[in-house]
C-alpha positions as CSV (number, residue, x, y, z in Angstrom):
1,M,22.0,5.7,4.9
2,N,20.5,8.6,8.0
3,F,17.4,8.1,9.4
4,A,15.0,11.0,9.3
5,N,13.2,11.9,12.5
6,I,10.1,11.6,10.3
7,I,7.7,8.6,11.0
8,T,4.8,7.6,8.6
9,L,2.0,5.4,10.5
10,T,-0.4,3.1,7.7
11,T,-2.7,-0.1,9.1
12,D,-6.6,-0.9,8.8
13,F,-7.0,0.7,12.8
14,G,-9.1,2.9,11.6
15,L,-9.9,5.7,14.4
16,Q,-12.5,4.4,16.3
17,D,-10.5,2.8,19.2
18,P,-7.5,4.2,20.3
19,Y,-4.6,2.0,18.7
20,V,-3.7,4.4,16.3
21,G,-2.8,6.6,20.0
22,Q,-1.4,4.0,21.6
23,M,1.2,3.5,19.6
24,K,2.4,6.7,18.6
25,G,2.8,7.0,22.4
26,A,4.2,4.0,22.1
27,I,6.7,6.2,19.6
28,L,6.9,9.2,21.0
29,K,8.0,7.2,24.8
30,R,10.6,6.4,22.9
31,N,11.5,9.6,20.6
32,I,9.8,12.6,22.2
33,T,11.4,14.4,19.1
34,A,10.0,12.4,16.3
35,R,7.7,13.7,14.1
36,I,4.8,11.4,13.8
37,V,2.7,11.4,9.8
38,D,-0.5,9.5,9.9
39,L,-0.5,8.3,6.0
40,T,-3.9,6.2,6.6
41,H,-5.9,4.1,9.3
42,A,-8.2,2.8,6.7
43,V,-7.0,0.6,5.0
44,P,-9.3,-2.3,4.2
45,T,-9.4,-4.5,7.5
46,H,-6.7,-7.6,6.9
47,D,-6.0,-6.3,2.9
48,I,-2.4,-6.7,3.0
49,L,-2.8,-6.4,-1.0
50,N,-4.5,-3.0,-0.7
51,G,-1.1,-2.1,2.4
52,A,1.4,-3.1,-0.2
53,V,-0.2,-0.7,-2.7
54,T,-0.8,1.5,-0.5
55,I,2.9,2.0,0.6
56,R,4.4,1.8,-2.9
57,T,2.4,4.7,-4.4
58,S,3.3,6.7,-1.2
59,Y,6.1,6.2,0.0
60,R,8.2,8.9,-2.5
61,Y,6.5,11.8,-1.7
62,F,8.2,12.2,1.5
63,P,11.8,13.2,2.6
64,S,14.7,10.3,1.8
65,G,14.9,8.9,5.3
66,T,11.8,8.6,6.7
67,I,10.6,5.6,8.4
68,H,7.3,4.4,7.3
69,L,5.4,2.1,9.6
70,I,3.1,-0.7,8.1
71,V,0.7,-2.5,10.3
72,V,-1.6,-5.2,8.5
73,D,-1.1,-7.8,10.6
74,P,-4.1,-10.6,10.0
75,G,-1.2,-12.6,11.6
76,V,-0.4,-10.6,14.8
77,G,0.4,-13.8,17.5
78,S,2.1,-15.5,15.4
79,Q,5.2,-17.3,14.5
80,R,6.0,-14.6,11.2
81,D,8.0,-12.7,11.9
82,I,8.6,-8.1,11.4
83,L,11.2,-6.5,8.7
84,A,13.0,-3.6,8.9
85,A,13.9,-2.7,5.0
86,T,15.6,0.1,3.2
87,G,15.1,0.5,-0.5
88,D,15.0,3.7,-2.2
89,D,16.5,6.0,0.8
90,H,13.7,4.9,2.8
91,L,13.3,2.7,5.7
92,F,10.5,0.7,6.0
93,I,9.1,-1.6,8.9
94,A,5.9,-4.4,8.6
95,P,5.4,-7.8,9.4
96,D,6.7,-10.4,7.3
97,N,3.7,-11.6,5.8
98,G,3.9,-9.8,2.1
99,L,3.3,-5.9,2.3
100,L,7.0,-5.2,0.5
101,T,6.4,-7.8,-1.7
102,L,5.9,-5.0,-4.4
103,L,8.3,-2.7,-3.3
104,A,10.8,-5.2,-4.5
105,M,9.1,-6.1,-7.5
106,D,9.8,-2.0,-8.5
107,N,13.7,-3.2,-7.6
108,K,13.4,-1.0,-4.6
109,I,14.3,-3.2,-1.5
110,E,18.0,-3.2,-1.0
111,A,19.2,-4.5,3.2
112,V,16.2,-6.7,5.2
113,H,16.8,-7.2,8.6
114,R,14.9,-9.7,11.3
115,V,13.6,-7.2,14.1
116,E,15.0,-10.1,17.4
117,N,16.8,-7.6,19.3
118,S,14.3,-8.0,22.3
119,S,16.0,-5.4,24.5
120,L,14.2,-2.6,22.3
121,F,10.9,-3.7,23.2
122,P,8.9,-2.6,26.2
123,A,9.6,-5.9,28.9
124,E,5.7,-6.6,28.3
125,V,4.7,-7.5,24.9
126,S,1.4,-8.0,23.8
127,G,0.8,-11.2,21.6
128,T,-2.1,-8.9,19.9
129,F,-0.5,-5.4,20.1
130,H,3.2,-5.5,18.2
131,G,2.5,-2.7,16.0
132,R,2.7,-0.4,19.6
133,D,4.9,-2.3,21.5
134,I,7.6,-4.3,18.6
135,M,7.1,-2.5,15.3
136,A,6.8,1.6,17.0
137,P,9.5,1.5,20.0
138,V,11.9,0.0,16.7
139,A,10.9,2.4,14.7
140,A,11.3,5.4,17.5
141,A,15.0,3.9,18.0
142,L,16.0,3.8,14.1
143,A,14.3,7.3,13.1
144,G,16.8,8.4,16.9
145,G,19.6,6.9,15.4
146,L,19.7,3.5,15.9
147,P,21.6,2.0,13.2
148,L,19.9,-0.8,11.1
149,D,22.4,-3.0,11.6
150,K,21.2,-3.3,16.1
151,V,17.6,-4.5,15.1
152,G,17.9,-8.1,14.3
153,P,20.4,-10.2,11.3
154,E,20.0,-8.9,8.0
155,T,18.4,-11.7,5.9
156,T,17.6,-12.1,2.0
157,F,13.9,-10.9,0.4
158,T,13.9,-14.0,-1.7
159,S,13.6,-16.1,2.3
160,C,10.1,-13.9,2.9
161,V,6.7,-13.5,2.7
162,Q,5.5,-12.5,-0.6
163,L,2.2,-12.1,-2.3
164,E,0.9,-13.5,-5.0
165,L,-0.5,-10.7,-7.0
166,P,-3.5,-10.5,-9.4
167,V,-1.9,-10.0,-12.9
168,P,-3.9,-8.2,-15.5
169,D,-4.3,-11.5,-18.8
170,I,-3.3,-9.4,-21.6
171,D,-3.8,-10.6,-24.8
172,D,-4.3,-8.7,-28.7
173,R,-7.7,-8.0,-28.0
174,H,-7.9,-8.0,-23.9
175,V,-6.1,-6.9,-21.0
176,I,-8.9,-8.0,-18.2
177,G,-7.8,-6.7,-14.7
178,R,-10.3,-6.8,-11.7
179,M,-11.1,-4.5,-8.8
180,L,-8.9,-3.8,-5.7
181,H,-10.4,-0.6,-3.8
182,I,-13.2,1.2,-3.8
183,D,-12.4,4.2,-2.1
184,R,-14.2,6.6,0.2
185,F,-15.7,8.8,-3.0
186,G,-17.0,5.3,-5.2
187,N,-13.6,5.7,-6.5
188,I,-12.6,2.0,-7.9
189,K,-9.2,1.9,-8.2
190,T,-7.8,-1.9,-10.7
191,T,-5.0,-4.0,-10.9
192,I,-4.0,-2.7,-14.4
193,T,-1.5,0.1,-15.0
194,T,-0.3,2.5,-17.5
195,N,2.7,-0.3,-17.9
196,H,0.4,-2.8,-18.5
197,L,-1.6,-0.3,-21.1
198,S,1.3,1.0,-22.5
199,R,1.8,-1.6,-25.1
200,F,-0.4,-0.5,-27.5
201,Q,-1.2,2.4,-28.8
202,P,-4.7,5.1,-26.7
203,S,-5.9,4.8,-30.3
204,S,-5.9,1.5,-30.1
205,F,-8.4,0.9,-26.9
206,D,-12.2,-0.2,-27.8
207,G,-14.0,0.5,-24.3
208,I,-13.8,-0.8,-21.1
209,Q,-16.3,-3.4,-19.7
210,I,-17.3,-2.5,-16.4
211,G,-20.1,-5.1,-14.9
212,D,-23.2,-4.1,-17.9
213,H,-21.8,-1.1,-18.1
214,T,-19.0,0.4,-20.9
215,I,-16.8,3.5,-21.0
216,D,-16.0,4.2,-24.6
217,A,-12.5,5.8,-23.6
218,I,-9.7,6.7,-20.8
219,S,-10.6,10.4,-20.0
220,S,-7.8,12.9,-18.8
221,T,-9.8,14.3,-15.8
222,Y,-12.8,13.5,-13.9
223,A,-14.7,16.7,-16.0
224,K,-14.2,15.2,-19.1
225,Q,-17.8,13.4,-18.6
226,P,-21.0,15.0,-18.1
227,E,-21.8,15.1,-14.3
228,G,-23.0,11.7,-13.1
229,K,-21.7,9.7,-15.9
230,L,-19.0,7.3,-15.7
231,V,-15.2,8.3,-16.5
232,A,-12.1,5.8,-16.6
233,V,-9.2,7.6,-15.7
234,I,-5.2,6.5,-14.9
235,D,-5.0,8.1,-11.2
236,S,-2.3,9.6,-9.6
237,S,-0.5,6.6,-9.1
238,G,-0.5,4.9,-12.3
239,Y,-3.8,3.2,-11.9
240,L,-6.7,2.5,-14.5
241,E,-9.3,4.2,-12.5
242,I,-13.3,4.2,-12.3
243,A,-15.3,7.0,-11.4
244,V,-18.5,8.8,-11.5
245,N,-18.3,12.8,-12.3
246,R,-19.7,13.6,-9.1
247,G,-21.0,10.6,-8.5
248,N,-20.2,7.1,-6.7
249,A,-18.9,4.7,-9.0
250,A,-19.5,1.6,-7.0
251,D,-23.2,2.2,-6.3
252,L,-23.8,3.0,-9.9
253,T,-21.5,-0.2,-11.3
254,G,-22.3,-2.6,-8.3
255,C,-19.1,-3.8,-8.5
256,K,-16.5,-4.7,-5.9
257,P,-13.1,-5.2,-5.2
258,G,-12.5,-8.7,-7.2
259,D,-14.4,-8.1,-10.3
260,P,-13.4,-7.6,-13.3
261,I,-12.8,-5.4,-16.0
262,V,-12.2,-5.9,-19.5
263,V,-10.4,-2.9,-21.9
264,R,-10.7,-3.7,-25.0
265,I,-7.9,-3.6,-27.9
266,N,-8.5,-2.4,-31.7
267,E,-7.0,-5.2,-33.7
């Protein structure tokens, strides 16, 4: 496939330190014409699953051939590999730590290569910043026309690290998921998706339990509930989300990532 000269960045770096800027500099040093898009630098620290969800729900909004650089890398400096994988006419570069698991579950991953061609790296490679010193220049080279097979040997995704995912428990009376992530608005993304709910008729939903709070139904918009009231919606990525109309659901409920959420089903 032909890669576009577009590179997205998804990291847990935040913006208070120079890490993001240094990584962009490493890209531009290798490919001055690269177009760089900040997807997010606010993935919770070391939260690989959140990074996996972020790229799964975001990559398709970019043109075919876009290169997505995902750096959530608590194992940096260890023996873990770095992967370059194609899928759905996009390219993903990430540590081999499970960040591409959800894409593989969606049957999007096609070819996978281990990044081993050290001629693409600078003379000095930091043991603590492979995002800047390995992944960024490799992304830049690929965006500039380097064939994928030049980064290193092809492998199979079954030989790569895959996450153990928190799958909802489903029976005739309940769909029991977990809180996955709280965004800056206090909205709570859960592990329950439209696929999990689609096996039931909407008329069979009998309320959603979150902590000590109950929400009567899944609404189409935040504004379906009065200001300050809890509302359940399906977010733009297909996940069940708990919010407060013009408020903060996390503060109101006191819930945190990992806490349970229950969708009750009528018999």
